[in-house]
BANU-366247 format. One line per 8 residues: number of its first residue (from 1); their letters; for each residue y, x, z of C-alpha. Coordinates in pm, 1 decimal. Layout:
% residues N
NUM	a	Y:X:Z | ...
***
This chain:
% residues 395
1	mrsklmti	2.9:9.1:14.5 | 230.1:276.4:97.4 | 123.8:466.2:-230.8 | 255.4:167.6:-417.0 | 582.2:99.7:-238.7 | 657.5:465.8:-312.4 | 578.9:416.5:-685.7 | 825.4:113.4:-676.5
9	mmisfcva	1071.0:270.7:-532.6 | 1065.0:599.5:-754.1 | 1067.1:369.6:-1056.1 | 1392.4:169.2:-923.4 | 1568.0:503.3:-825.8 | 1505.9:596.8:-1206.6 | 1656.7:288.8:-1322.4 | 1950.5:344.7:-1084.8
17	typglaqd	2017.3:704.7:-1208.1 | 2020.3:634.7:-1566.5 | 2210.1:336.9:-1653.9 | 2016.1:279.7:-1989.3 | 1718.2:243.7:-1847.4 | 1766.3:-148.3:-1756.5 | 1905.9:-165.5:-2149.9 | 1607.8:-21.7:-2302.6
25	avnwlntg	1320.9:-205.9:-2037.7 | 1296.2:124.3:-1890.7 | 1307.2:431.2:-2056.7 | 958.4:565.1:-1988.1 | 1005.5:943.5:-2108.6 | 1298.7:973.1:-1827.5 | 1105.3:799.0:-1555.9 | 822.7:1056.0:-1635.4
33	dvafvgsn	1038.8:1323.7:-1640.0 | 1204.4:1245.9:-1294.8 | 872.6:1214.2:-1145.4 | 742.2:1534.0:-1293.7 | 1046.6:1734.9:-1143.9 | 950.0:1504.3:-788.2 | 600.4:1681.3:-824.4 | 486.1:1281.3:-828.5
41	yqlaldsy	229.7:1380.1:-1130.3 | 77.7:1031.3:-1087.7 | 400.4:855.9:-1183.5 | 484.8:1095.8:-1423.1 | 140.0:1010.2:-1630.7 | 192.5:669.0:-1580.6 | 538.9:671.0:-1750.1 | 422.1:916.5:-2000.4
49	neyiernp	100.6:731.8:-2140.0 | 335.2:411.5:-2142.1 | 604.0:604.9:-2334.2 | 335.1:712.4:-2563.6 | 165.3:390.8:-2634.9 | 502.8:253.1:-2697.4 | 631.1:550.2:-2954.1 | 293.0:697.3:-3088.7
57	edprgylq	512.4:858.0:-3355.9 | 732.4:1033.2:-3124.5 | 625.1:1396.8:-3029.8 | 848.9:1386.1:-2716.8 | 600.7:1196.5:-2508.1 | 292.1:1420.3:-2596.5 | 511.7:1701.7:-2529.6 | 616.0:1592.3:-2173.7
65	rgklhaam	271.3:1459.9:-2124.4 | 114.8:1833.4:-2227.1 | 376.4:2017.4:-2017.5 | 219.1:1754.0:-1692.8 | -141.8:1834.3:-1756.1 | -70.0:2210.3:-1791.2 | 97.9:2173.0:-1425.6 | -196.8:1974.8:-1309.6
73	ghnykarl	-440.6:2223.2:-1442.4 | -573.9:1974.3:-1721.2 | -572.8:2287.3:-1984.4 | -772.4:2139.5:-2258.2 | -569.5:1803.8:-2245.7 | -266.7:2013.6:-2206.1 | -376.2:2167.6:-2545.0 | -435.7:1850.3:-2721.5
81	dlemaesl	-97.9:1689.4:-2640.2 | 75.9:2012.8:-2762.0 | -111.0:2000.7:-3080.8 | -42.1:1658.0:-3140.4 | 314.2:1698.6:-3102.0 | 302.0:1983.1:-3344.7 | 131.7:1777.4:-3592.3 | 379.9:1472.2:-3584.5
89	nplshmym	669.5:1743.6:-3596.2 | 594.8:2120.6:-3705.9 | 931.4:2164.5:-3493.6 | 908.3:1940.7:-3182.2 | 848.2:2292.9:-2962.2 | 1198.1:2295.6:-3020.7 | 1261.4:2044.2:-2805.5 | 1138.2:2207.5:-2487.0
97	dmglrsny	1247.8:2569.6:-2588.1 | 1600.9:2654.4:-2592.1 | 1536.0:3014.8:-2662.9 | 1325.9:2886.7:-2962.2 | 1630.0:2659.1:-3081.6 | 1846.4:2979.4:-3031.4 | 1661.0:3199.5:-3246.2 | 1638.3:2975.1:-3562.3
105	yaekfyny	1992.6:2846.6:-3598.5 | 2190.8:3062.9:-3844.2 | 2504.1:3236.5:-3660.1 | 2835.5:3350.6:-3806.4 | 3017.1:3678.2:-3759.0 | 3392.2:3714.2:-3752.5 | 3479.2:4003.1:-4024.2 | 3708.5:4143.5:-4275.0
113	dienkeaa	3660.3:3943.2:-4570.7 | 3942.6:4059.4:-4804.5 | 3756.8:3908.0:-5112.8 | 3820.2:3532.8:-4997.2 | 4134.7:3497.6:-4766.8 | 4007.8:3100.5:-4746.9 | 3660.6:3201.0:-4623.7 | 3564.4:3081.8:-4279.1
121	fskspvrv	3550.1:3326.5:-3991.9 | 3765.0:3588.0:-4197.9 | 3972.1:3823.3:-3976.5 | 4304.4:4008.4:-4091.5 | 4332.9:4360.5:-3994.1 | 4699.6:4329.8:-3912.9 | 4769.7:4215.4:-3551.2 | 5180.2:4202.4:-3538.8
129	ehydeyln	5218.3:4286.3:-3185.9 | 5047.8:4613.4:-3218.9 | 5321.3:4671.2:-3496.5 | 5576.3:4559.4:-3287.8 | 5478.8:4819.5:-3031.8 | 5476.5:5101.8:-3279.5 | 5839.2:5026.8:-3368.7 | 5989.7:5003.8:-3043.4
137	kqksnhee	5873.8:5349.5:-3003.5 | 6063.1:5462.5:-3350.6 | 6421.6:5560.2:-3360.8 | 6481.2:5282.0:-3593.9 | 6756.1:5011.4:-3654.8 | 6689.7:4620.8:-3590.9 | 6751.0:4534.4:-3934.9 | 6498.5:4788.7:-4052.8
145	dglmieai	6242.5:4609.1:-3830.7 | 6303.8:4294.4:-3911.6 | 6241.9:4392.9:-4275.6 | 5888.6:4587.6:-4144.6 | 5797.2:4260.5:-3972.0 | 5868.7:4000.0:-4234.4 | 5678.0:4292.6:-4441.6 | 5367.6:4253.7:-4210.2
153	nnirnykf	5356.8:3855.9:-4195.3 | 5371.5:3817.5:-4572.9 | 5102.6:4067.2:-4602.6 | 4880.2:3842.6:-4328.8 | 4989.4:3533.8:-4565.2 | 4903.5:3727.0:-4855.4 | 5248.6:3711.5:-4985.1 | 5234.2:4041.9:-5145.0
161	daaeials	5527.1:3996.8:-5364.2 | 5776.9:3898.2:-5062.7 | 5606.9:4184.5:-4881.2 | 5682.0:4427.2:-5137.1 | 6029.7:4313.0:-5164.3 | 6098.9:4339.5:-4792.7 | 5996.4:4701.6:-4844.7 | 6199.4:4786.0:-5092.1
169	einpnpsn	6516.6:4694.4:-4912.6 | 6429.9:4961.7:-4645.7 | 6624.1:5288.4:-4696.1 | 6342.0:5547.2:-4640.4 | 6364.3:5832.5:-4392.7 | 6107.6:6058.7:-4224.0 | 6096.6:5806.9:-3959.8 | 5993.3:5533.4:-4135.7
177	lpiihdlk	5803.4:5655.1:-4444.4 | 5457.8:5648.6:-4243.0 | 5458.1:5270.3:-4157.9 | 5608.3:5208.3:-4510.7 | 5273.0:5405.7:-4676.8 | 5072.8:5233.1:-4400.6 | 5191.9:4858.2:-4491.0 | 5164.0:4965.3:-4876.4
185	gliylkkq	4828.8:5042.7:-4812.1 | 4770.1:4707.7:-4628.5 | 4872.1:4552.1:-4944.6 | 4638.8:4745.2:-5135.2 | 4357.2:4693.1:-4904.2 | 4399.1:4298.7:-4937.4 | 4421.0:4338.1:-5324.1 | 4093.4:4501.9:-5296.9
193	qldsaivh	4243.3:4820.2:-5459.7 | 4041.0:5038.8:-5161.9 | 4109.8:5376.5:-5344.7 | 4499.9:5277.9:-5365.5 | 4483.6:5153.1:-5024.9 | 4331.1:5504.8:-4908.8 | 4584.8:5710.4:-5050.6 | 4876.7:5544.7:-4887.5
201	fteainle	4687.1:5547.0:-4559.8 | 4613.1:5906.2:-4559.4 | 4965.1:5983.6:-4675.0 | 5070.8:5745.6:-4367.9 | 4862.8:5983.1:-4142.1 | 4975.7:6328.4:-4309.2 | 5371.6:6240.5:-4220.3 | 5254.4:6129.7:-3863.7
209	psfaiayh	4913.1:6270.5:-3747.8 | 4954.1:6045.7:-3404.6 | 4983.4:5704.4:-3611.9 | 4650.5:5527.5:-3458.5 | 4675.5:5216.3:-3664.4 | 4654.0:5416.1:-3976.2 | 4360.4:5561.8:-3885.1 | 4211.2:5232.7:-3801.8
217	nraicykl	4331.7:5086.1:-4153.5 | 4200.7:5391.6:-4338.6 | 3861.7:5313.7:-4142.7 | 3818.8:4979.2:-4250.5 | 3844.6:5093.5:-4610.9 | 3571.8:5343.4:-4548.3 | 3338.9:5064.7:-4388.4 | 3411.2:4831.5:-4713.6
225	qnrnseak	3317.6:5135.2:-4920.6 | 3002.4:5219.9:-4716.7 | 3174.9:5538.2:-4626.2 | 3037.4:5493.0:-4297.1 | 3047.8:5850.9:-4154.2 | 3423.9:5858.4:-4241.2 | 3476.4:5523.0:-4088.0 | 3329.9:5648.6:-3745.9
233	ediskaid	3545.7:5934.4:-3756.2 | 3881.0:5745.8:-3796.0 | 3803.8:5478.7:-3561.4 | 3714.3:5724.0:-3323.1 | 4051.9:5900.4:-3409.3 | 4251.3:5589.9:-3364.3 | 4114.7:5517.0:-3011.9 | 4149.9:5873.8:-2904.5
241	indefpif	4538.4:5821.7:-2999.6 | 4552.5:5474.0:-2838.7 | 4272.7:5310.1:-2634.5 | 4526.9:5018.7:-2578.6 | 4433.7:4820.5:-2857.8 | 4160.5:4581.5:-2873.8 | 4120.3:4548.2:-3219.8 | 4016.8:4939.6:-3268.0
249	fftfarlh	3698.7:4850.7:-3057.5 | 3634.4:4525.6:-3213.1 | 3650.3:4762.7:-3570.9 | 3422.3:4984.9:-3420.9 | 3161.4:4705.6:-3275.0 | 3147.6:4583.7:-3605.2 | 3059.0:4904.7:-3760.3 | 2804.0:4971.1:-3527.0
257	qkledfel	2649.6:4634.2:-3559.9 | 2629.8:4725.8:-3956.0 | 2463.1:5062.0:-3830.8 | 2226.9:4848.3:-3639.5 | 2320.9:5057.7:-3367.8 | 2294.8:4765.9:-3109.0 | 2379.0:4932.8:-2769.3 | 2683.1:5070.4:-2916.8
265	akfyyeka	2796.3:4738.2:-3076.4 | 2774.8:4569.9:-2711.7 | 2956.7:4861.2:-2573.5 | 3259.8:4840.6:-2789.4 | 3264.6:4438.9:-2791.8 | 3293.2:4476.6:-2410.2 | 3554.5:4713.2:-2423.2 | 3773.5:4476.3:-2685.7
273	itrdkgyf	3723.0:4210.3:-2450.9 | 3837.5:4403.5:-2120.5 | 4134.7:4485.8:-2313.4 | 4230.4:4112.0:-2431.8 | 4044.9:3837.3:-2179.6 | 4154.2:3603.1:-2483.1 | 3991.1:3751.9:-2774.0 | 3845.5:3478.2:-2906.8
281	eamanysq	3675.8:3643.7:-3233.8 | 3530.3:3924.5:-2986.3 | 3369.6:3713.5:-2727.6 | 3244.7:3475.9:-3046.6 | 3109.7:3819.1:-3221.9 | 2974.6:3938.9:-2913.2 | 2750.7:3590.6:-2808.6 | 2608.7:3595.8:-3134.8
289	llkglgdf	2487.4:3983.8:-3081.6 | 2345.9:3887.8:-2743.0 | 2147.4:3583.7:-2918.9 | 1975.1:3805.5:-3142.3 | 1867.7:4055.2:-2914.2 | 1736.0:3768.2:-2724.0 | 1961.7:3781.0:-2442.7 | 2011.7:3374.2:-2472.7
297	essmylls	2161.6:3341.4:-2108.7 | 2434.5:3578.0:-2159.8 | 2502.8:3460.3:-2505.8 | 2516.7:3120.9:-2420.0 | 2749.7:3186.8:-2115.1 | 2996.8:3353.3:-2389.6 | 2954.0:3144.4:-2636.6 | 3021.8:2854.7:-2357.6
305	eaaswnin	3323.2:3040.6:-2250.8 | 3488.3:3091.3:-2601.6 | 3373.1:2739.6:-2754.3 | 3580.0:2559.1:-2468.5 | 3931.0:2706.8:-2544.2 | 4187.9:2475.9:-2681.1 | 4126.8:2604.9:-2993.4 | 4148.2:2327.2:-3288.0
313	dlerkflm	4033.6:2482.3:-3571.6 | 3720.2:2453.4:-3772.8 | 3558.7:2782.8:-3679.8 | 3537.5:2670.6:-3318.8 | 3369.1:2324.4:-3428.3 | 3087.2:2553.5:-3584.0 | 3056.4:2713.8:-3270.9 | 3049.8:2415.6:-3069.1
321	anlqfvyg	2804.8:2292.2:-3293.5 | 2559.4:2571.4:-3211.5 | 2617.6:2576.7:-2859.3 | 2526.3:2164.4:-2878.9 | 2223.3:2213.6:-3071.6 | 2095.6:2495.4:-2848.6 | 2159.8:2273.8:-2552.3 | 1974.8:1971.3:-2750.3
329	eydesvkn	2271.2:1780.1:-2819.5 | 2165.7:1703.8:-3140.0 | 2400.1:1409.3:-3201.9 | 2723.4:1599.0:-3085.5 | 2598.0:1914.4:-3315.0 | 2545.0:1720.5:-3610.6 | 2910.2:1574.8:-3579.5 | 3077.6:1884.7:-3542.9
337	yevyiadf	2869.2:2045.4:-3824.6 | 2983.7:1785.3:-4066.1 | 3334.1:1803.6:-3975.2 | 3314.6:2184.1:-4044.8 | 3096.8:2134.1:-4378.1 | 3375.6:1894.2:-4487.6 | 3642.3:2159.0:-4530.4 | 3343.8:2427.0:-4599.3
345	pndsdaif	3105.9:2240.6:-4834.4 | 2980.9:2588.8:-4975.0 | 2880.8:2722.3:-4635.2 | 2520.2:2762.3:-4621.1 | 2461.6:2827.8:-4264.4 | 2623.3:2517.1:-4160.7 | 2409.8:2328.5:-4379.3 | 2101.7:2490.9:-4284.3
353	nlglakll	2212.8:2434.4:-3891.1 | 2283.0:2065.7:-3999.6 | 1953.0:2037.7:-4151.7 | 1760.1:2199.5:-3843.3 | 1950.9:1927.6:-3583.7 | 1881.7:1617.9:-3821.0 | 1507.7:1745.5:-3822.1 | 1503.7:1742.8:-3433.0
361	lreyeegc	1687.1:1396.1:-3444.8 | 1351.5:1312.6:-3648.8 | 1555.3:1228.6:-3943.7 | 1296.2:1436.9:-4158.0 | 1420.1:1324.4:-4507.6 | 1779.7:1416.8:-4482.4 | 1688.1:1743.7:-4247.3 | 1478.8:1893.4:-4563.5
369	eyiqesie	1762.3:1794.3:-4782.9 | 1997.0:1997.7:-4620.3 | 1769.9:2284.3:-4549.9 | 1685.0:2292.7:-4916.6 | 2057.9:2269.6:-5038.5 | 2128.7:2574.9:-4783.7 | 1852.2:2774.5:-5003.9 | 2004.1:2683.4:-5314.6
377	ldqnkkrn	2361.0:2812.8:-5190.5 | 2181.4:3124.2:-5057.9 | 1830.5:3255.2:-5104.1 | 1707.9:3338.2:-4774.5 | 1359.9:3439.5:-4704.8 | 1354.5:3296.9:-4366.4 | 1460.5:2943.9:-4459.2 | 1210.7:2954.3:-4763.0
385	eiytsycs	963.8:2985.5:-4510.2 | 1074.1:2718.0:-4265.5 | 1134.7:2474.4:-4525.7 | 765.0:2553.8:-4703.2 | 587.3:2514.9:-4350.1 | 808.4:2195.0:-4212.4 | 904.1:2016.7:-4536.3 | 696.4:2056.7:-4823.7
393	emf	392.9:1935.2:-4627.7 | 585.5:1603.9:-4550.1 | 723.0:1480.0:-4873.7
***
């Protein structure tokens, strides 16, 4: 009698705890989960059995009952349930495994994309505040400084003609020639004329060997030309001259990532974030790097921090969608991916992630269509394997 009373009380507790239960005539899956956590295995088993009877094609019931059987020492029954779940949905184990979900979704890194200024996650190598600091140390007049800043802002916005006009209005002298050459180098860098850019950055360095920004900018050219040893040498020199600019550490982290020296990449991302606690791009990149290295807890923490900032841009939508996907909030992740894709309709990474989220919502046909579309945009061996394994057998 007491056992029966406890069962009734437990079910009543579950109904009160989950407002949707009364509307759904008792959500047996949630009831089972609460009972499982409370070690009331019989109630959990009865609830999962009821859920499976009502929803025989939903793998979640078998997954949860399989976990319960394993906890009860019923290993054979656990294996049968897990096999049934996998037969219903090969991706079903992602419901249980945050690490597995984190392994599957596509990440995106902020990088210097000089080929496409409209690309998502495209970062400019120019930070106006660094040039402000440099100009404040020079013996230049305010009118010249204003023209320099005007040129810098125009370069950032790809208004090269306006930048060149502003530079032409400056009377060159030994004090300002280094930065004039540096800014001309940036124009060539953004025009993808890397050899010409290197000539101007080198001239700036020759005129002022302690010009850290010029070393950094030349390093970007070398990195883009795959002259990695020269890039490392230049960034090291820039940091030796001035170790207060976080962008130098960001660039060094990206270079070490490219070289697959992940420990140094981590070290320099941490340096960048230490110098600038609000360095959104560095935090986002670092979180993705940690995910790839299997440190899901630290990755999710950093990504949560970055995604929670009040930054209303589409890139944040993508990062937030990734976070929601990993935490199992599939409906919300789908909404954010769709907002992002509306502006970047050919972004294969976002389309692939949207497909995965759709699969976990059991919207198989649409999910597989998105995955196929992502493959058509970007041939990727892993995605082909996923499509072959999870989609070709379904349809």
